[in-house]
KOLKOLKE-690942 format. One line per field, with one value per atom (N, C-alpha, C, CB): atom name; residue number from 0; z negated, y negated, x negated; residue in three letters; chain. Coordinates in pm, whole numbers, plus 50000, padded with zeros to 5 digits. Atoms other than C-alpha are relative to their C-alpha. Glycine has a CB too. Example, Ala and Ser with C-alpha at 12.3 -4.5 7.8 and 13.67 -1.06 7.14 Angstrom:
site	N|CA|C|CB|N|CA|C|CB
pos	0|0|0|0|1|1|1|1
w	50000|49220|50000|49875|50006|49286|49927|50142
v	50119|50450|49880|49997|50119|50106|49891|49954
u	49911|48770|49910|50099|50082|48633|50077|49959
code	ALA|ALA|ALA|ALA|SER|SER|SER|SER
unit	A|A|A|A|A|A|A|A
This chain:
site	N|CA|C|CB|N|CA|C|CB|N|CA|C|CB|N|CA|C|CB|N|CA|C|CB|N|CA|C|CB|N|CA|C|CB|N|CA|C|CB|N|CA|C|CB|N|CA|C|CB|N|CA|C|CB|N|CA|C|CB|N|CA|C|CB|N|CA|C|CB|N|CA|C|CB|N|CA|C|CB|N|CA|C|CB|N|CA|C|CB|N|CA|C|CB|N|CA|C|CB|N|CA|C|CB|N|CA|C|CB|N|CA|C|CB|N|CA|C|CB|N|CA|C|CB|N|CA|C|CB|N|CA|C|CB|N|CA|C|CB|N|CA|C|CB|N|CA|C|CB|N|CA|C|CB|N|CA|C|CB|N|CA|C|CB|N|CA|C|CB|N|CA|C|CB|N|CA|C|CB|N|CA|C|CB|N|CA|C|CB|N|CA|C|CB|N|CA|C|CB|N|CA|C|CB|N|CA|C|CB|N|CA|C|CB|N|CA|C|CB|N|CA|C|CB|N|CA|C|CB|N|CA|C|CB|N|CA|C|CB|N|CA|C|CB|N|CA|C|CB|N|CA|C|CB|N|CA|C|CB|N|CA|C|CB|N|CA|C|CB|N|CA|C|CB|N|CA|C|CB|N|CA|C|CB|N|CA|C|CB|N|CA|C|CB|N|CA|C|CB|N|CA|C|CB|N|CA|C|CB|N|CA|C|CB|N|CA|C|CB|N|CA|C|CB|N|CA|C|CB|N|CA|C|CB|N|CA|C|CB|N|CA|C|CB|N|CA|C|CB|N|CA|C|CB|N|CA|C|CB|N|CA|C|CB|N|CA|C|CB|N|CA|C|CB|N|CA|C|CB|N|CA|C|CB|N|CA|C|CB|N|CA|C|CB|N|CA|C|CB|N|CA|C|CB|N|CA|C|CB|N|CA|C|CB|N|CA|C|CB|N|CA|C|CB|N|CA|C|CB|N|CA|C|CB|N|CA|C|CB|N|CA|C|CB|N|CA|C|CB|N|CA|C|CB|N|CA|C|CB|N|CA|C|CB
pos	0|0|0|0|1|1|1|1|2|2|2|2|3|3|3|3|4|4|4|4|5|5|5|5|6|6|6|6|7|7|7|7|8|8|8|8|9|9|9|9|10|10|10|10|11|11|11|11|12|12|12|12|13|13|13|13|14|14|14|14|15|15|15|15|16|16|16|16|17|17|17|17|18|18|18|18|19|19|19|19|20|20|20|20|21|21|21|21|22|22|22|22|23|23|23|23|24|24|24|24|25|25|25|25|26|26|26|26|27|27|27|27|28|28|28|28|29|29|29|29|30|30|30|30|31|31|31|31|32|32|32|32|33|33|33|33|34|34|34|34|35|35|35|35|36|36|36|36|37|37|37|37|38|38|38|38|39|39|39|39|40|40|40|40|41|41|41|41|42|42|42|42|43|43|43|43|44|44|44|44|45|45|45|45|46|46|46|46|47|47|47|47|48|48|48|48|49|49|49|49|50|50|50|50|51|51|51|51|52|52|52|52|53|53|53|53|54|54|54|54|55|55|55|55|56|56|56|56|57|57|57|57|58|58|58|58|59|59|59|59|60|60|60|60|61|61|61|61|62|62|62|62|63|63|63|63|64|64|64|64|65|65|65|65|66|66|66|66|67|67|67|67|68|68|68|68|69|69|69|69|70|70|70|70|71|71|71|71|72|72|72|72|73|73|73|73|74|74|74|74|75|75|75|75|76|76|76|76|77|77|77|77|78|78|78|78|79|79|79|79|80|80|80|80|81|81|81|81|82|82|82|82|83|83|83|83|84|84|84|84|85|85|85|85|86|86|86|86|87|87|87|87|88|88|88|88|89|89|89|89|90|90|90|90|91|91|91|91|92|92|92|92
w	50000|50000|50000|49878|49997|50071|49864|50111|50125|49790|49979|50001|50007|49868|49956|50136|50037|49846|49855|50094|50139|49518|49906|49977|50083|49378|49993|50056|49996|49488|49912|50146|50080|49334|49851|50041|50140|49010|49946|49984|50043|48992|49987|50098|50008|49063|49876|50128|50121|48786|49876|49991|50113|48545|49990|50015|50001|48648|49953|50140|50050|48588|49848|50059|50145|48233|49936|49960|50054|48173|50006|50076|49985|48307|49909|50147|50092|48109|49857|50008|50134|47792|49986|49973|50003|47878|49985|50127|50012|47922|49856|50097|50136|47584|49898|49964|50095|47398|50011|50024|49984|47547|49958|50146|50044|47478|49849|50042|50145|47108|49960|49935|50039|47093|50038|50063|49960|47265|49907|50142|50086|46998|49900|49927|50093|46787|49878|50069|50118|46534|49975|50018|50031|46363|50106|49861|49898|46594|49931|50084|50055|46502|50090|49989|49923|46615|49975|49964|50004|46674|49864|50036|50133|46337|49900|50010|50092|46172|49910|50077|50075|46068|50080|49968|49935|46147|49998|49932|49993|46261|49993|50132|50005|46162|50126|49873|49885|46445|49958|50054|50032|46466|50022|50080|49963|46615|49968|50150|50034|46471|50095|49859|49909|46727|50124|50042|49889|46981|50137|49986|49871|47258|50037|49995|49974|47222|50033|49878|49966|47221|50139|49896|49864|47534|50103|50015|49911|47697|50011|49949|49998|47597|50078|49856|49922|47747|50149|49967|49859|48080|50039|50026|49973|48059|50014|49887|49996|47988|50130|49879|49878|48279|50123|50018|49880|48536|49997|50014|50006|48408|50029|49861|49964|48436|50152|49931|49854|48797|50066|50049|49945|48869|49981|49934|50025|48708|50095|49854|49905|48923|50139|50006|49868|49241|50003|50035|50004|49134|49999|49878|50001|49061|50139|49896|49863|49404|50093|50053|49918|49565|49970|49976|50040|49370|50064|49846|49938|49490|50151|49967|49855|49847|50036|50049|49974|49825|49991|49901|50012|49707|50123|49872|49880|49994|50121|50025|49886|50245|50000|49996|50008|50120|50030|49861|49973|50128|50149|49922|49857|50484|50088|50042|49921|50601|49977|49968|50019|50483|49876|50117|50125|50157|49889|49969|50095|49915|49858|50010|50128|49618|49885|50007|50107|49423|49953|50049|50038|49428|49916|50125|50078|49299|49860|50071|50129|49017|49909|50016|50081|48902|49960|50074
v	50118|50000|49876|50000|50125|49649|49931|49906|50076|49412|49927|49899|50072|49208|50092|49937|49905|49516|50046|50120|49962|49619|49890|50033|50113|49271|49992|49868|50003|49275|50111|50015|49886|49621|49972|50130|50031|49507|49897|49948|50104|49196|50055|49882|49941|49396|50089|50083|49918|49641|49912|50091|50093|49352|49942|49886|50055|49203|50104|49949|49895|49538|50006|50137|49999|49536|49877|50008|50123|49174|50002|49877|49997|49220|50106|50026|49898|49543|49948|50126|50060|49360|49896|49935|50100|49078|50066|49914|49926|49329|50046|50121|49949|49485|49888|50078|50111|49156|49930|49900|50069|48986|50090|49955|49907|49301|49996|50140|50010|49276|49863|50025|50136|48898|49964|49902|50032|48902|50062|50047|49929|49125|49905|50114|50084|48963|50079|49938|49919|49244|50089|50087|49913|49487|50108|50063|49900|49737|50134|49958|49867|50103|50078|50071|49929|50301|50149|49951|49855|50662|50049|50070|49966|50666|50030|50118|49981|50667|49878|50027|50123|50303|49889|49967|50116|49964|49882|49962|50125|49647|49886|49992|50113|49323|49915|49915|50090|49088|49878|49958|50103|48805|49857|50021|50135|48510|49987|49972|50023|48373|49903|49948|50100|48095|50071|49897|49932|48223|49950|49983|50053|47993|50060|49846|49942|48127|50149|49979|49859|48489|50015|50070|49998|48413|49975|49894|50024|48273|50125|49879|49878|48585|50111|50047|49903|48794|49977|49990|50032|48612|50036|49850|49963|48653|50151|49948|49853|49023|50053|50059|49954|49067|49980|49926|50028|48899|50069|49850|49928|49057|50149|49981|49861|49400|50014|50047|49997|49321|49991|49885|50015|49205|50127|49882|49876|49517|50110|50045|49901|49733|49981|49994|50030|49560|50034|49850|49972|49590|50150|49935|49854|49963|50057|50067|49954|50017|49964|49937|50040|49819|50086|49851|49916|50024|50140|50012|49869|50351|49992|50050|50017|50218|49990|49875|50013|50128|50136|49901|49866|50479|50083|50070|49925|50631|49951|49984|50055|50395|50050|49846|49954|50490|50150|49970|49856|50861|50027|50070|49978|50839|49951|49931|50051|50642|50080|49854|49913|50918|49971|49991|50032|50758|50079|49844|49909|51042|49947|50139|50069|50818|50085|49870|49916|51071|50102|50072|49905|51322|49931|50064|50076|51053|49971|49869|50030|50972|50123|49951|49878|51335|50030|50118
u	49916|50000|49912|50095|50076|49881|50007|50054|50004|49794|50132|49883|49874|50106|50114|50033|49895|50334|49984|49998|50023|50172|50045|49852|49959|50231|50152|49943|49852|50597|50056|50053|49952|50648|49981|49927|50028|50487|50099|49857|49906|50707|50142|49998|49866|51022|50013|50030|49994|50938|50010|49875|49989|50884|50140|49898|49864|51217|50102|50037|49911|51387|49995|49960|50012|51250|50064|49853|49944|51350|50152|49946|49854|51703|50060|50039|49952|51746|50003|49911|50003|51642|50111|49863|49893|51884|50137|49997|49874|52169|50019|50003|49989|52094|50022|49875|49990|52049|50135|49887|49871|52355|50115|50019|49896|52559|50019|49966|49991|52479|50054|49862|49960|52525|50143|49907|49863|52865|50104|50025|49906|53021|50065|49930|49925|53291|50046|50119|49973|53314|49878|50132|50113|53077|49985|50017|50031|52907|49976|49875|50014|52952|49905|50139|50101|52646|50014|49857|49980|52754|50049|49872|49948|52932|49890|50094|50113|52588|49982|49871|50012|52570|50065|49852|49939|52719|49904|50133|50075|52551|50100|49914|49907|52720|49984|49976|50011|52804|49920|50140|50098|52555|50050|49878|49955|52746|50148|49974|49860|53069|50069|50011|49945|53116|50058|49891|49932|53374|49955|50150|50047|53250|49864|49989|50131|52897|50010|49909|49982|53014|50062|50089|49944|53219|49890|50113|50113|52904|49913|49916|50081|52709|50071|49970|49923|52991|49977|50152|50024|52944|49856|50026|50140|52565|49989|49905|50005|52616|50060|50076|49932|52858|49911|50133|50079|52634|49863|49980|50127|52313|50020|49934|49968|52481|50013|50130|49987|52572|49862|50090|50134|52217|49918|49929|50073|52073|50046|50020|49949|52300|49943|50151|50055|52185|49850|50022|50143|51822|49971|49938|50018|51857|50026|50094|49971|52015|49884|50133|50116|51730|49879|49966|50112|51479|50012|49994|49977|51633|49980|50143|50019|51644|49852|50076|50144|51274|49931|49935|50057|51188|50034|50052|49959|51388|49922|50153|50075|51221|49856|50002|50138|50875|49990|49941|50002|50958|50015|50113|49975|51090|49885|50129|50112|50786|49871|49976|50114|50553|49918|49913|50069|50438|50068|50002|49938|50510|49990|49935|50007|50573|50053|50077|49945|50779|49897|50127|50104|50494|49894|49936|50099|50255|50052|49963|49942|50496|49996|50143|50004|50497|49859|50062
code	MET|MET|MET|MET|SER|SER|SER|SER|HIS|HIS|HIS|HIS|TRP|TRP|TRP|TRP|ASN|ASN|ASN|ASN|GLN|GLN|GLN|GLN|TRP|TRP|TRP|TRP|ILE|ILE|ILE|ILE|ALA|ALA|ALA|ALA|SER|SER|SER|SER|GLN|GLN|GLN|GLN|MET|MET|MET|MET|HIS|HIS|HIS|HIS|ARG|ARG|ARG|ARG|MET|MET|MET|MET|LEU|LEU|LEU|LEU|TYR|TYR|TYR|TYR|VAL|VAL|VAL|VAL|VAL|VAL|VAL|VAL|THR|THR|THR|THR|ALA|ALA|ALA|ALA|LEU|LEU|LEU|LEU|VAL|VAL|VAL|VAL|LEU|LEU|LEU|LEU|LEU|LEU|LEU|LEU|SER|SER|SER|SER|GLY|GLY|GLY|GLY|VAL|VAL|VAL|VAL|LEU|LEU|LEU|LEU|MET|MET|MET|MET|MET|MET|MET|MET|GLU|GLU|GLU|GLU|ARG|ARG|ARG|ARG|ASP|ASP|ASP|ASP|ILE|ILE|ILE|ILE|ASN|ASN|ASN|ASN|VAL|VAL|VAL|VAL|PHE|PHE|PHE|PHE|HIS|HIS|HIS|HIS|LEU|LEU|LEU|LEU|PHE|PHE|PHE|PHE|SER|SER|SER|SER|LEU|LEU|LEU|LEU|PRO|PRO|PRO|PRO|TYR|TYR|TYR|TYR|LEU|LEU|LEU|LEU|ILE|ILE|ILE|ILE|GLU|GLU|GLU|GLU|ASP|ASP|ASP|ASP|ARG|ARG|ARG|ARG|GLU|GLU|GLU|GLU|LEU|LEU|LEU|LEU|THR|THR|THR|THR|ALA|ALA|ALA|ALA|LEU|LEU|LEU|LEU|MET|MET|MET|MET|ASN|ASN|ASN|ASN|GLN|GLN|GLN|GLN|VAL|VAL|VAL|VAL|HIS|HIS|HIS|HIS|LYS|LYS|LYS|LYS|TYR|TYR|TYR|TYR|SER|SER|SER|SER|CYS|CYS|CYS|CYS|MET|MET|MET|MET|LEU|LEU|LEU|LEU|LEU|LEU|LEU|LEU|GLY|GLY|GLY|GLY|VAL|VAL|VAL|VAL|MET|MET|MET|MET|VAL|VAL|VAL|VAL|ILE|ILE|ILE|ILE|ALA|ALA|ALA|ALA|HIS|HIS|HIS|HIS|ILE|ILE|ILE|ILE|ALA|ALA|ALA|ALA|ALA|ALA|ALA|ALA|VAL|VAL|VAL|VAL|ILE|ILE|ILE|ILE|LYS|LYS|LYS|LYS|HIS|HIS|HIS|HIS|GLN|GLN|GLN|GLN|LEU|LEU|LEU|LEU|SER|SER|SER|SER|GLY|GLY|GLY|GLY|ASN|ASN|ASN|ASN|ASN|ASN|ASN|ASN|ILE|ILE|ILE|ILE|LEU|LEU|LEU|LEU|LYS|LYS|LYS|LYS|ARG|ARG|ARG|ARG|MET|MET|MET|MET|LEU|LEU|LEU|LEU
unit	A|A|A|A|A|A|A|A|A|A|A|A|A|A|A|A|A|A|A|A|A|A|A|A|A|A|A|A|A|A|A|A|A|A|A|A|A|A|A|A|A|A|A|A|A|A|A|A|A|A|A|A|A|A|A|A|A|A|A|A|A|A|A|A|A|A|A|A|A|A|A|A|A|A|A|A|A|A|A|A|A|A|A|A|A|A|A|A|A|A|A|A|A|A|A|A|A|A|A|A|A|A|A|A|A|A|A|A|A|A|A|A|A|A|A|A|A|A|A|A|A|A|A|A|A|A|A|A|A|A|A|A|A|A|A|A|A|A|A|A|A|A|A|A|A|A|A|A|A|A|A|A|A|A|A|A|A|A|A|A|A|A|A|A|A|A|A|A|A|A|A|A|A|A|A|A|A|A|A|A|A|A|A|A|A|A|A|A|A|A|A|A|A|A|A|A|A|A|A|A|A|A|A|A|A|A|A|A|A|A|A|A|A|A|A|A|A|A|A|A|A|A|A|A|A|A|A|A|A|A|A|A|A|A|A|A|A|A|A|A|A|A|A|A|A|A|A|A|A|A|A|A|A|A|A|A|A|A|A|A|A|A|A|A|A|A|A|A|A|A|A|A|A|A|A|A|A|A|A|A|A|A|A|A|A|A|A|A|A|A|A|A|A|A|A|A|A|A|A|A|A|A|A|A|A|A|A|A|A|A|A|A|A|A|A|A|A|A|A|A|A|A|A|A|A|A|A|A|A|A|A|A|A|A|A|A|A|A|A|A|A|A|A|A|A|A|A|A|A|A|A|A|A|A|A|A|A|A|A|A|A|A|A|A|A|A|A|A|A|A|A|A
């Protein structure tokens, strides 16, 4: 792979991590009641301001959509590399 392609791949992976963290964080911050974690323990909700939780809900919704698009693009890139003879899946194993 060229240096440019390696840089793009590296940046996309970083963005996947950042957007995943944003999904998780906004998901917790949008809650308006305690969070039950698999009936093992509860986390209290962190924000009482309804306007702020509504904003976090919007951030969560759009970051989930962005993450979905990025995952689809990631899968498409893997397929493209496989079809072009760059056996990326074998290298990953």
